[in-house]
N, C-alpha and C positions, 0 to 999 in steps of 0.2 A: 523436436525442441519448443517450449514454452518461452517465451519472452515475460519479463518480471520487470518492472519499474518501481525501485524502492526509492521512496522519496523521505528522506530523515535528514536532521541536521546533526546528529552525532555521528562521527565519521566513523568512530568505534561499532557503534551498531548498526550501521548502514553494513560495514565490512562485515560482521559476523554474519548479516542475513545473506550477503551476496555468496559467503562461502558456504554457509546452510543448502542454499539453491543450488549452487553449482556442483558441490559434492554429489547431489542425487543422480547427476548426468541426463537430468530430465529439462533441466531450466537454464536460460540465458539472461543473466540478472544485469539490470543497467542502474545505475545510481544517481540520484539527484539529491542536492544538500539542502534543497527548501522547495515550497511550491512554485518559484517564478524558475527554477531551473528545469522543474517536472515539467511545465508547460512548453518551454522551448525543447525540451525532447520529446514528447508526446508525438510529434509528427514525424519522428526520425524512423519508426519502425512500427509493425502492430503488435501492439502489445497484449498481452493474455489475461494479465492481473497486473492491479497495482496496490502496493503495500505503503501506507502514509501515515506519519505522526500526524499530531493534531497541532500542540507547539511549535510552531517554527517562525523565523523571521520572514518578512516579505509577506508572501502568501501563506495563509495557515492551512493545516490538512482539511478544515470545513471548508473554505473558500474554494480549494482545490477539489473536493468533491462536489460541491454544487456546480462547477464549470465544468468538470469530466460530464455528468449526470446531463447537464442541459444542452452538450454539445451532441450533436447528431453522429458525428464522426466516431466519438469516444462512449457514447451513454452506456452501450451493452459491455464495457470491459467491468470485470467485478473489482469491488475496492475494499481492502482490509486494513482497518485503523489499528495502529500499533502505538499505544500512548500510555503516559504514566496515570491520566485522568483516568480514575477508575470509579466516580461515582455513576450510580444508575443513570442519572440526568445526562450526563456526557454520553454514555454507550447509547440513550435512546435518540440524542440528538444526531451522531453520527448515523446510525442506521435510519432516522427519517430522511436523512440526506441522499440516502443510497447505497450506504457501506453493507457489504455482504457478511462482514464479521469484525469482531472487535476482540485484541488482545492487550490485557495491560502489563506494562513493564513493570520490573522485569519479568523475563520470561525463557525459557529453555526453547533451543533448536526443534525440539521434537512437537512442541504446542504450537509453534509456527507452521511446521511441514502438516501439522495434523489438521490446523484450520485451511491451509493452503489446499489442501486434498478435498476438505470438505466443500470448501468453495467452487473450487474445479469442477468437481463432479456435481455437484447441482445445477451447473451451468447449461 
């Protein structure tokens, strides 16, 4: 079973993603409401994937990606950005920081799982 960290300030979206992961029977999902919570959660278990929003209070998704990718203990964990930011510039910025995928909200759970499978298989 793969461990996924979902970092999203919307409780409804976080919950929908967690259920989508757990329905597959292949993932255990842990939720964090913002980047600060994510930083406290990262050392609690080995994560196979991080899904993060960009716009969040405290530490935003881009700052979280920068931290993860610059930390030896976490830099190999693939990240997928899920955001309402849909400009090509936002996508390029996230990918340049080290994200492996980018999904624009609103999205269907099938779209999320397709991206997750693509990112994890490419690892």
